[in-house]
N, C-alpha and C positions, 0 to 999 in steps of 0.2 A: 739325147739332140736335142738343144736348148733353146728354147723360145727368146724372145727378143725383147729384154728385160727396158728398156726404152718406150715401148708404147704402155698408151697409158692402161689402167684395169676395162675390163667391161662396165657397162651403167649398167645402175643398179634399177634402174628403169627401161631398160631396151627389154621389149618381149620376149619371148620366149616358147617355143613353140613344139608340142609334143601331142603325138597319137596318142589316144586312149580311147578303148571300144569299149562298151557298156559290160559287156561280159568282164574283163580284168575291173574296171569299177568295181565290181557284183563283189568280184572273188576275192579282190582282194582288201578292201572296205565292210562290204557286209555280209564276209564270210561268215559269221554265227548267226543272221537273220535265220527268223524260221521259215519264213517264204520272203523272194526276190522276183522284181519281173520290171521289164517296160513299157512303156505305152507312148502313146502323144498326149494324153491327159492324162490330169492327177486323179487316183482313186480315193481321193480321199470328202470324205462327203462333210461338209463344214459344220451340219446338224450336233455331228458326234462329235468336235474337240473338243478337249478341254485345257488343254495349255501348248501353247504352240510359238515356239522359235527362228528367226527367218532372218537368212543372210543373203545376203545381193553382194554380185561381184559389181566394183567400182564400173568399168566401161560397155557391160553389157548388162543383158537383160537374164543374167544365168544366175538362179537360187538355190540352196539349200533351206530345208526346213526338218526341223524337227518337233516332231507332232505325238501330243499324247490324244488318243479319243479310247471310248468305251463302246461301248451293243452288244446287242444280242445274238445270238449264232438258234437262228430255226433252225436248220440243217442238225445242230447236234441237242436239241432237246430246248432250245433256247436259254442256253448256258449264259451269262454275262461274261465280258472279257475286256481288258484294259489292251490297247494297241501300243506300243513304241513305234512310230514309223522315222525313218529319215526320206525323205524325196528332194531328191538330184535333179534338177531339170538344167542341161546342157544343149543352147540350141534349140531345136524344135522336140528334144527325144527327154523323156521324164521316167529316172532310176529308178526303183520304188523297195526301201525295206524292212518288213516288221517285225519286230520282236512280240509274242504277246502272253498272257498270264492271264488264266481266270481269275475273278474278282475276289472271288477265295480263292486263291491261291495263298502259299506262306512267302509272309517278310521277305525269306531269302529269294525268292524265284522272284517276286517284282523288285527287287534291288540287283538281281540279274542280268535282267531285261533291259531296262533303266540303265544300269552303268556299260552294258555291249553298245545301246542304242544311241549313247550319249557320247560314247567310243568313236564308232563309225559317222555321228554328226557332225562332232571335233575335228576330220580326218578330212571328212567330207568337206568340209569349208575351206580349209589348206587349198583345196583346189581354184578356190572362186577368191584365193589371196585372204583372206580372213582366219583370225584365231578364236577360238575359241577358250573361253574361264570356267572352270564350276562354280556353282555358287548354290547357296543353302537354300535348303526346300523343306518347310516343317509342315508335315502333312498332322491336321486339326482330325482328333480322334470325332465323332460323330457325337452329335449331340445327344443322350438320352432324351425319350421321350418324359415329360412333362408330367407330371402327377399331379393331378387339382389338390391343391390346401383346402383340407380339412378344417373344419369349424366344431367348435368345442362348443 
């Protein structure tokens, strides 16, 4: 069956409607995460955030955040963790995914978690009509303790 070629193409700005469930988003975009969950509010504690990037949909309050936070887990003997979180809010529902590594973990573990979380953030931001490009981050080595100067 041939389509009528005399009609114009669909308008690029015409809204499209699709139905997605939290399970579909969590299982598709956040499949590699250590943990995923939904909620009516965020689980992020502002005082733990060490870095954050946010994208907001143009015509709604929907947003997606890429958050890095650090905390000590008292349930695991006070171990310190670095957590990469992607938070997607659509309407009133929050969908969250966490990738985490011990502070003392190898650089390869950190790189894997960061790359997976960044990929999930990039894909989730596309749901809001936003494109995310990678940037460079330079890790600064910790400054060694300064030794006092000695005098002769």
